[in-house]
Backbone bond lengths (Angstrom), bond angles and torsions (degrees), N, CA, C in turn:
res aa  C-N    CA-C-N  psi(-1)  N-CA   C-N-CA  omega(-1)  CA-C   N-CA-C  phi
1 X - - - 1.462 - - 1.513 108.36 -
2 X 1.321 115.74 127.28 1.441 122.01 177.32 1.538 111.41 -66.13
3 X 1.301 117.93 139.14 1.468 121.15 -176.38 1.529 112.70 -61.49
4 X 1.342 115.69 -43.30 1.466 119.67 179.66 1.523 110.13 -161.36
5 X 1.336 114.92 167.25 1.429 121.44 174.26 1.512 109.43 -144.40
6 X 1.304 116.97 153.23 1.457 122.09 177.26 1.522 109.60 -78.09
7 X 1.324 115.38 144.19 1.480 121.40 172.76 1.511 109.42 -119.18
8 X 1.302 116.64 152.07 1.445 122.76 -179.89 1.534 111.07 -66.33
9 X 1.324 113.74 127.97 1.453 118.88 173.05 1.529 106.21 -149.74
10 X 1.314 116.43 138.57 1.467 120.37 -169.45 1.509 113.48 -62.57
11 X 1.323 118.83 -58.63 1.475 120.27 -171.82 1.528 113.55 -104.64
12 X 1.312 117.63 -26.85 1.445 121.69 -173.65 1.518 109.61 -110.34
13 X 1.311 117.58 -167.78 1.447 123.27 -178.59 1.510 109.71 -117.84
14 X 1.320 116.66 123.29 1.465 120.56 -176.65 1.536 110.38 -116.03
15 X 1.338 114.83 145.33 1.449 119.42 176.59 1.553 109.40 -133.04
16 X 1.297 115.72 154.71 1.473 122.24 172.64 1.509 104.73 -119.86
17 X 1.345 115.87 127.86 1.430 121.25 -177.85 1.547 108.35 -121.06
18 X 1.348 114.94 142.57 1.441 120.40 177.68 1.515 110.41 -125.17
19 X 1.326 115.96 151.10 1.439 121.17 176.90 1.506 111.06 -150.67
20 X 1.313 117.50 152.40 1.468 120.33 176.96 1.508 113.48 -73.15
21 X 1.338 116.02 -22.43 1.454 121.26 175.99 1.528 108.59 -135.61
22 X 1.294 117.36 168.82 1.465 120.66 176.74 1.545 110.03 -64.59
23 X 1.311 117.46 -40.72 1.443 120.75 178.47 1.530 109.86 -60.23
24 X 1.326 115.79 -46.60 1.464 119.21 -179.15 1.549 110.31 -63.80
25 X 1.303 117.10 -37.12 1.479 120.70 177.25 1.523 110.22 -57.79
26 X 1.342 117.34 -47.93 1.446 121.07 178.70 1.543 111.45 -63.04
27 X 1.312 116.64 -42.30 1.459 121.01 179.25 1.532 110.42 -61.10
28 X 1.320 115.22 -45.66 1.475 119.53 -178.41 1.517 112.52 -68.80
29 X 1.365 116.37 -34.21 1.469 118.67 176.70 1.513 110.68 -65.58
30 X 1.321 118.61 -40.77 1.449 120.98 175.09 1.519 112.05 -62.06
31 X 1.315 115.49 -43.78 1.460 120.40 -178.89 1.564 109.23 -64.74
32 X 1.340 115.65 -43.56 1.484 119.01 -179.50 1.545 111.00 -61.16
33 X 1.309 117.91 -41.97 1.451 121.31 180.00 1.552 109.37 -59.40
34 X 1.323 116.47 -48.32 1.480 118.75 -179.85 1.525 112.17 -69.81
35 X 1.328 118.08 -28.23 1.455 119.63 176.10 1.519 110.30 -68.09
36 X 1.314 117.65 -29.08 1.464 122.47 175.49 1.534 109.99 -75.08
37 X 1.335 117.88 -37.61 1.456 122.62 -177.64 1.517 114.96 -72.08
38 X 1.335 116.24 -40.04 1.475 119.59 -168.05 1.548 109.69 -147.91
39 X 1.313 114.89 156.73 1.464 120.64 175.11 1.567 106.02 -74.28
40 X 1.313 117.32 104.65 1.462 122.79 -171.34 1.525 114.06 -69.05
41 X 1.329 118.25 -23.81 1.469 117.51 -178.04 1.520 112.36 -63.67
42 X 1.327 117.77 -20.20 1.474 121.02 178.43 1.526 113.62 -89.67
43 X 1.323 118.53 -2.05 1.463 120.52 -177.17 1.510 109.43 -92.49
44 X 1.325 116.33 129.53 1.477 121.86 178.40 1.553 110.73 -100.44
45 X 1.305 114.39 155.36 1.478 119.08 -179.36 1.512 110.47 -92.30
46 X 1.344 116.01 72.58 1.474 122.74 -176.76 1.508 114.62 -91.12
47 X 1.346 116.46 -30.02 1.472 120.96 -175.06 1.510 111.30 -130.97
48 X 1.334 115.40 147.91 1.447 122.21 175.45 1.518 108.37 -115.11
49 X 1.334 116.71 133.67 1.417 121.53 179.67 1.543 107.54 -125.90
50 X 1.335 115.77 134.09 1.446 119.80 178.34 1.543 109.87 -95.98
51 X 1.330 114.35 135.68 1.457 121.10 -179.35 1.530 108.47 -120.10
52 X 1.352 114.98 133.64 1.449 120.35 173.86 1.512 108.51 -131.80
53 X 1.344 116.26 131.81 1.439 121.64 -178.29 1.523 107.88 -135.79
54 X 1.324 116.13 132.73 1.459 120.45 174.70 1.518 109.48 -91.47
55 X 1.299 114.90 146.89 1.458 117.31 177.94 1.490 110.98 169.21
56 X 1.324 116.76 157.64 1.450 122.71 -178.96 1.503 114.13 -112.73
57 X 1.319 117.03 -50.23 1.465 119.57 -178.70 1.521 110.56 -77.92
58 X 1.319 116.55 129.53 1.457 120.97 -170.62 1.497 112.90 -64.22
59 X 1.359 117.99 -36.76 1.469 118.45 -178.81 1.537 110.08 -70.27
60 X 1.317 118.65 -38.60 1.458 121.32 176.65 1.545 110.37 -66.92
61 X 1.310 116.18 -37.07 1.469 120.83 178.63 1.517 109.57 -64.35
62 X 1.308 117.43 -39.69 1.489 120.47 176.46 1.528 110.68 -64.12
63 X 1.324 118.50 -42.93 1.470 120.69 178.66 1.516 109.61 -64.66
64 X 1.342 118.16 -42.72 1.478 121.02 -179.85 1.531 109.98 -64.86
65 X 1.338 118.45 -38.96 1.462 123.27 176.52 1.519 109.97 -57.53
66 X 1.339 117.13 -52.52 1.450 120.44 178.97 1.486 113.83 -64.52
67 X 1.316 117.87 -37.45 1.485 122.06 174.97 1.525 112.16 -62.26
68 X 1.322 116.53 -41.47 1.474 119.48 177.93 1.499 111.57 -64.24
69 X 1.347 116.44 -43.74 1.443 120.67 177.27 1.542 110.64 -62.50
70 X 1.305 116.55 -41.65 1.467 120.70 179.24 1.542 110.07 -64.37
71 X 1.322 117.54 -38.68 1.465 122.43 174.80 1.517 110.64 -61.79
72 X 1.320 117.77 -42.38 1.475 120.56 178.70 1.516 110.30 -62.03
73 X 1.322 117.54 -32.42 1.448 121.55 177.69 1.534 109.57 -76.09
74 X 1.330 119.06 -57.66 1.455 122.29 -174.78 1.532 113.32 -70.55
75 X 1.352 117.15 -39.60 1.440 120.17 -174.23 1.534 114.32 -89.14
76 X 1.344 115.83 -31.07 1.464 119.24 -174.57 1.519 113.87 -120.20
77 X 1.333 116.46 -4.90 1.463 120.11 174.51 1.504 116.25 78.67
78 X 1.342 118.43 22.84 1.446 120.41 -178.80 1.532 111.42 -89.55
79 X 1.313 114.84 141.98 1.464 122.99 168.81 1.515 107.67 -115.57
80 X 1.332 117.47 124.87 1.439 120.95 -177.55 1.526 109.80 -114.68
81 X 1.319 117.27 147.02 1.440 120.06 172.71 1.517 114.81 -139.79
82 X 1.333 117.03 -0.94 1.452 119.99 173.19 1.542 108.26 -129.89
83 X 1.345 113.75 129.77 1.464 122.12 -172.79 1.522 108.92 -127.96
84 X 1.323 116.60 127.15 1.449 119.95 176.74 1.555 108.54 -131.92
85 X 1.309 115.16 109.41 1.456 120.99 177.41 1.524 107.10 -83.91
86 X 1.306 116.50 115.71 1.470 122.86 -176.24 1.530 110.41 -86.30
87 X 1.338 115.81 -40.64 1.490 120.66 -176.72 1.518 107.20 -141.24
88 X 1.322 114.36 134.24 1.469 119.61 177.98 1.542 105.09 -149.27
89 X 1.342 114.34 110.97 1.467 120.07 179.25 1.522 109.41 -152.35
90 X 1.344 116.61 -168.49 1.465 119.62 -175.39 1.530 113.00 -68.02
91 X 1.319 117.55 -10.93 1.466 120.84 178.78 1.524 112.58 -92.10
92 X 1.346 117.22 -18.91 1.424 119.29 -179.79 1.496 114.18 145.65
93 X 1.320 115.28 -154.23 1.458 121.91 -172.12 1.506 110.58 -138.87
94 X 1.321 116.74 142.69 1.464 122.75 170.53 1.515 106.47 -131.59
95 X 1.320 114.42 132.13 1.485 118.60 -176.09 1.503 110.56 -146.96
96 X 1.314 115.40 159.62 1.451 123.69 170.05 1.516 106.89 -118.98
97 X 1.324 113.94 132.63 1.484 119.41 177.38 1.505 108.81 -125.68
98 X 1.302 115.17 145.36 1.473 120.47 -175.33 1.509 111.06 -125.15
99 X 1.318 114.32 143.42 1.467 120.63 178.47 1.513 109.86 175.90
100 X 1.310 115.63 -145.19 1.459 120.39 177.87 1.527 108.63 -154.49
101 X 1.322 114.27 173.02 1.463 120.97 178.65 1.521 109.64 -76.64
102 X 1.335 114.30 146.30 1.452 122.47 178.80 1.515 110.59 -60.48
103 X 1.313 116.07 132.28 1.464 124.31 173.37 1.494 106.79 -136.74
104 X 1.320 116.69 106.37 1.454 120.06 -173.49 1.538 114.21 -64.73
105 X 1.327 115.18 -15.20 1.476 118.47 175.23 1.523 112.38 -76.21
106 X 1.351 116.27 -16.49 1.483 119.94 -178.81 1.526 111.78 -122.41
107 X 1.303 120.11 -23.89 1.459 121.49 -174.42 1.530 111.40 -106.77
108 X 1.311 115.02 141.52 1.469 121.65 178.86 1.506 109.12 -107.94
109 X 1.355 116.41 110.96 1.446 122.63 174.99 1.521 111.05 -72.81
110 X 1.318 118.54 145.56 1.440 122.28 -177.66 1.544 111.59 -114.35
111 X 1.292 117.96 -75.36 1.476 121.70 -174.69 1.537 109.12 -122.82
112 X 1.323 116.46 131.15 1.459 120.26 177.35 1.525 109.81 -78.54
113 X 1.320 116.36 127.47 1.477 121.62 173.17 1.536 107.36 -108.19
114 X 1.308 115.32 120.30 1.484 119.55 -179.85 1.516 111.51 -82.97
115 X 1.324 116.86 -38.00 1.466 118.47 -173.89 1.518 110.43 -161.41
116 X 1.313 114.95 158.66 1.435 124.70 170.90 1.550 105.62 -97.32
117 X 1.328 118.70 126.76 1.416 121.32 -175.91 1.514 112.78 -104.78
118 X 1.330 114.92 162.39 1.495 120.11 173.84 1.524 110.55 -88.49
119 X 1.331 116.77 -8.91 1.448 121.22 -176.28 1.537 110.61 -60.67
120 X 1.298 115.49 118.40 1.487 120.37 178.35 1.505 115.05 69.69
121 X 1.339 117.06 7.76 1.470 120.14 -178.02 1.512 111.27 -66.83
122 X 1.320 116.52 128.17 1.444 121.33 177.73 1.531 109.71 -154.00
123 X 1.322 114.80 146.33 1.457 121.45 174.60 1.507 105.02 -125.87
124 X 1.342 116.51 120.95 1.465 119.43 -175.00 1.541 110.12 -126.48
125 X 1.301 114.05 143.52 1.472 122.09 172.25 1.509 107.55 -89.41
126 X 1.330 116.73 124.83 1.467 122.96 174.31 1.520 107.28 -97.23
127 X 1.292 118.38 -170.15 1.485 121.62 178.67 1.489 111.24 -50.48
128 X 1.345 117.07 -63.62 1.434 121.63 -175.03 1.532 111.90 -127.97
129 X 1.350 116.38 25.10 1.449 119.64 -178.71 1.504 109.17 -154.75
130 X 1.360 115.60 177.00 1.449 123.85 177.44 1.557 107.18 -121.32
131 X 1.323 114.80 152.73 1.440 119.61 -179.55 1.553 109.22 -145.07
132 X 1.331 114.90 144.15 1.441 119.68 175.35 1.535 110.37 -138.67
133 X 1.289 114.50 156.86 1.479 122.39 174.35 1.511 104.67 -123.62
134 X 1.333 117.25 130.42 1.457 123.17 179.29 1.530 109.60 -131.15
135 X 1.317 116.32 135.55 1.455 121.49 176.95 1.529 107.48 -112.12
136 X 1.340 115.21 126.31 1.468 121.12 176.20 1.496 111.12 -103.56
137 X 1.297 116.62 138.45 1.463 123.46 173.08 1.557 105.79 -80.59
138 X 1.358 116.74 119.03 1.459 118.69 -176.83 1.532 110.50 -118.17
């Protein structure tokens, strides 16, 4: 199963992500966002950061997860390429993400993402998998 694919959107950038489980869906969505931001093959797994987010509705929790990861990139300079969701339920999410700090002499940035939007945001259970659509403001 492919981690993600681009979807047509007029002004912004949209992706569709699939996962075998809800946890995998969240992990793949995080990976997809960073794959859009930076050339991931140059990112090393030097640091681990723990993320905790409170929330009840799964689609809002997904948006908050991606927003927190984007904040870690924009505000703290982190590049992540490994995502492990430890807990995901109606109370929120706990995860560990691995990567390193941005170093422009080693890392190649690709596409700037300004924000994660609610536009068209949905998380759906399919027969034996999960799927989401996310639109990024670029």
